[in-house]
C-alpha positions as CSV (number, residue, x, y, z in Angstrom):
1,M,1.8,3.0,38.2
2,I,-1.3,1.0,39.1
3,L,-3.7,2.1,41.8
4,T,-6.9,0.1,42.3
5,L,-9.7,1.7,44.2
6,T,-13.4,0.8,44.6
7,A,-16.3,2.8,45.7
8,C,-17.5,0.0,48.0
9,S,-14.0,-0.5,49.5
10,T,-13.9,-2.2,52.9
11,Q,-10.6,-0.6,53.7
12,E,-10.7,1.2,57.0
13,K,-9.2,4.3,55.6
14,E,-10.0,5.6,52.1
15,T,-7.2,7.0,50.0
16,H,-7.2,10.8,49.6
17,F,-8.0,10.4,46.0
18,E,-11.0,8.2,46.7
19,S,-12.2,10.8,49.2
20,F,-11.8,13.4,46.6
21,L,-14.0,11.4,44.2
22,S,-16.5,10.8,47.0
23,D,-16.8,14.5,47.6
24,L,-17.2,15.2,43.9
25,S,-20.1,12.7,43.6
26,E,-21.8,14.2,46.6
27,N,-21.4,17.8,45.5
28,L,-22.6,17.3,41.9
29,A,-26.3,18.1,41.4
30,S,-28.3,14.8,41.8
31,E,-29.9,15.0,38.4
32,K,-26.7,15.7,36.6
33,M,-24.9,13.0,38.6
34,D,-27.6,10.5,37.8
35,L,-27.3,11.3,34.1
36,F,-23.5,11.1,34.3
37,V,-23.5,7.8,36.1
38,N,-26.1,6.1,33.8
39,S,-24.4,7.3,30.6
40,K,-21.7,5.2,28.9
41,M,-18.3,6.8,28.3
42,D,-18.4,7.5,24.5
43,P,-15.2,7.1,22.3
44,E,-14.6,10.9,22.3
45,G,-15.5,11.5,25.9
46,E,-18.4,13.9,25.1
47,I,-20.0,13.0,28.4
48,I,-17.1,14.7,30.2
49,N,-18.6,18.0,29.1
50,L,-21.6,17.3,31.4
51,V,-19.5,17.7,34.6
52,Y,-16.4,19.4,33.2
53,D,-16.9,22.8,34.9
54,E,-17.5,21.3,38.3
55,I,-14.5,19.0,38.2
56,E,-12.2,21.7,36.9
57,M,-13.2,24.0,39.7
58,S,-12.6,21.2,42.3
59,I,-9.2,20.5,40.9
60,N,-8.3,24.2,40.9
61,E,-9.4,24.5,44.5
62,L,-6.9,21.9,45.6
63,H,-3.9,23.2,47.5
64,Q,-0.5,22.5,45.9
65,D,0.6,20.3,48.9
66,D,-2.7,18.4,48.9
67,S,-2.0,14.7,48.4
68,T,-4.6,14.5,45.6
69,S,-3.0,17.4,43.8
70,Q,0.4,15.8,44.1
71,F,-1.1,12.5,42.8
72,L,-2.6,14.2,39.8
73,D,0.7,16.1,39.1
74,S,2.6,12.8,39.3
75,L,0.6,11.6,36.2
76,F,2.1,14.5,34.2
77,L,-1.4,15.5,32.9
78,P,-1.5,19.3,33.4
79,G,-4.7,21.4,33.0
80,D,-7.5,20.0,30.8
81,P,-6.1,16.4,30.7
82,Q,-6.3,16.2,34.5
83,V,-10.0,17.1,34.3
84,T,-10.5,14.3,31.7
85,F,-8.6,11.8,33.9
86,V,-10.6,12.7,37.1
87,T,-13.9,12.5,35.1
88,L,-13.0,9.0,33.9
89,A,-12.1,8.0,37.5
90,L,-15.3,9.5,38.8
91,H,-17.3,7.6,36.3
92,Q,-15.7,4.3,37.4
93,Y,-16.1,5.2,41.1
94,A,-19.8,6.2,40.8
95,N,-20.5,2.9,39.0
96,N,-18.7,0.9,41.7
97,K,-16.1,-0.3,39.3
98,P,-12.3,-0.7,40.1
99,I,-10.2,2.4,39.4
100,V,-7.0,1.2,37.8
101,V,-4.8,4.2,37.0
102,S,-3.0,2.5,34.1
103,N,-6.3,1.6,32.5
104,L,-7.6,5.2,32.9
105,L,-4.5,6.6,31.3
106,D,-4.9,4.2,28.4
107,Q,-8.6,5.3,28.1
108,Y,-7.6,8.9,28.3
109,S,-5.0,8.4,25.5
110,L,-7.7,6.8,23.3
111,I,-10.2,9.5,23.9
112,E,-7.6,12.2,23.0
113,K,-6.6,10.3,19.9
114,N,-10.3,10.0,18.8
115,R,-10.7,13.8,19.4
116,R,-7.7,14.6,17.4
117,D,-8.8,12.4,14.6
118,R,-12.2,14.1,14.5
119,E,-10.7,17.6,14.7
120,Q,-8.3,16.7,11.9
121,G,-11.1,15.4,9.8
122,M,-13.1,18.6,10.4
123,F,-10.0,20.7,9.7
124,V,-9.3,18.9,6.4
125,S,-12.9,19.2,5.3
126,S,-12.8,22.9,6.1
127,L,-9.7,23.3,4.0
128,D,-11.2,21.4,1.1
129,M,-14.2,23.8,1.1
130,I,-11.9,26.8,1.1
131,V,-9.9,25.5,-1.8
132,Q,-13.1,24.9,-3.8
133,K,-14.4,28.3,-2.9
134,N,-11.2,30.0,-4.1
135,D,-11.3,27.9,-7.2
136,S,-14.8,29.0,-8.1
137,L,-14.1,32.7,-7.3
138,F,-11.1,33.2,-9.5
139,N,-10.2,32.6,-13.1
140,A,-7.1,33.2,-15.2
141,G,-6.7,37.0,-15.7
142,D,-8.4,38.0,-12.4
143,T,-6.6,40.2,-9.9
144,L,-6.4,39.0,-6.3
145,S,-4.8,39.8,-3.0
146,A,-3.1,37.3,-0.6
147,V,-1.9,38.2,2.9
148,F,0.9,36.2,4.4
149,I,2.8,36.1,7.7
150,L,6.4,37.1,7.6
151,D,9.0,34.9,9.3
152,F,12.4,36.3,10.2
153,D,15.3,34.0,9.3
154,F,19.0,35.0,9.1
155,G,18.1,38.6,8.9
156,Q,15.7,38.2,6.1
157,K,11.9,38.3,5.9
158,H,10.4,35.2,4.5
159,I,6.8,34.7,3.4
160,A,5.2,31.9,5.3
161,Y,2.0,29.9,5.2
162,N,-0.1,29.3,8.4
163,N,-3.5,27.6,7.8
164,L,-3.8,26.6,11.5
165,V,-4.7,30.1,12.7
166,S,-8.3,31.5,12.4
167,D,-8.8,34.7,10.3
168,S,-9.8,36.7,13.4
169,V,-6.3,36.0,14.8
170,Y,-4.4,35.8,11.6
171,Y,-5.1,39.3,10.4
172,Q,-4.1,40.8,13.8
173,Y,-0.5,39.7,13.3
174,E,1.9,42.6,13.2
175,D,4.2,41.1,10.6
176,L,2.0,40.6,7.6
177,V,2.7,41.2,3.9
178,E,0.0,41.7,1.2
179,I,0.7,40.6,-2.3
180,L,-1.4,41.9,-5.2
181,C,-1.2,39.7,-8.2
182,V,-2.8,38.4,-11.4
183,L,-3.8,34.8,-11.6
184,E,-2.2,33.4,-14.7
185,S,-3.0,29.7,-14.4
186,K,-4.1,26.9,-12.1
187,F,-2.4,23.6,-11.6
188,F,-2.5,20.6,-9.3
189,E,0.6,19.7,-7.3
190,K,1.4,16.0,-7.4
191,R,1.9,14.2,-4.1
192,V,4.9,12.0,-3.3
193,T,2.7,9.0,-4.3
194,G,2.2,10.6,-7.7
195,K,-1.5,11.0,-7.1
196,I,-3.3,14.2,-7.8
197,D,-6.0,15.4,-5.4
198,S,-8.4,18.3,-6.1
199,S,-7.5,19.9,-2.8
200,D,-3.8,20.3,-3.9
201,L,-4.8,23.1,-6.2
202,N,-2.2,25.9,-6.8
203,F,-2.6,29.4,-8.3
204,S,0.3,30.5,-10.5
205,C,0.4,34.3,-10.2
206,R,2.4,37.3,-11.4
207,V,3.0,39.9,-8.7
208,I,1.7,43.4,-9.4
209,N,2.6,45.0,-6.0
210,I,3.8,43.9,-2.6
211,S,3.5,45.8,0.7
212,D,7.0,45.0,1.8
213,N,9.8,45.3,-0.7
214,N,12.2,43.2,1.4
215,A,10.1,40.0,1.6
216,Y,11.5,36.7,0.2
217,W,9.6,33.7,-1.3
218,I,11.9,30.9,-0.3
219,T,15.2,32.3,-1.7
220,D,13.9,34.8,-4.1
221,K,13.0,38.4,-3.3
222,V,9.4,39.2,-4.3
223,E,8.9,42.3,-6.4
224,P,6.5,43.4,-9.2
225,G,6.9,41.0,-12.1
226,S,7.9,38.1,-9.8
227,R,5.9,34.8,-10.3
228,I,4.7,32.9,-7.3
229,N,2.7,29.7,-6.8
230,I,0.1,29.9,-4.1
231,S,-0.9,26.6,-2.5
232,L,-4.6,27.1,-1.7
233,R,-4.5,24.3,0.9
234,A,-1.5,25.7,2.7
235,Y,-2.9,29.3,2.5
236,G,-6.1,28.0,4.1
237,R,-8.3,31.1,3.8
238,L,-10.2,33.0,1.2
239,L,-8.2,35.1,-1.2
240,R,-9.4,38.7,-1.8
241,S,-10.7,40.0,-5.0
242,R,-9.2,43.3,-6.1
């Protein structure tokens, strides 16, 4: 869908969306609006944060049967993405540039991709630091504790990794299992390409105790004496010294 609008349109009747953008530009504080208008839209859309709250509030105040609300819903961009799209449209409108929906959707997709790439880079960097920290904290013969989430499959409890959850949330999970073990050796897991990366460090451990006697590591039940290999990258948090 392509909809072209201009702030200086000579059409006798503005579209509802154009009117919505007009109201937004008038209701924003003049200093903030001036800064917004005169700033270039950066690759990650950081300028959006300047007017994010006001635009989000305006969208939330729309009635469900409002034509602007229906238009935004038709783009299949629920929640935050709608705010980004409207902000991009407002930036075009305020600078007297054509508003082409297909172009704005492409710009939105590019901004989201850039944001994901940045977040992924930060995430990988954070994991690398955690791997290095665990490596420096523990040596062969040390006793350590690892806490895992338990997944339930086919009536069995399976030990699972989840490095996407922050510690503040992770340790609040109800189904957790703590494994006390001795670090016997360290090794690097080879990638499919055959290359070895320092972030692919694994701890080979012998289990001393486990808080749940019915937990499985893949297909094997974990019990005192079992041996497990802990991928530090997949674990994604600091191990505990015991």
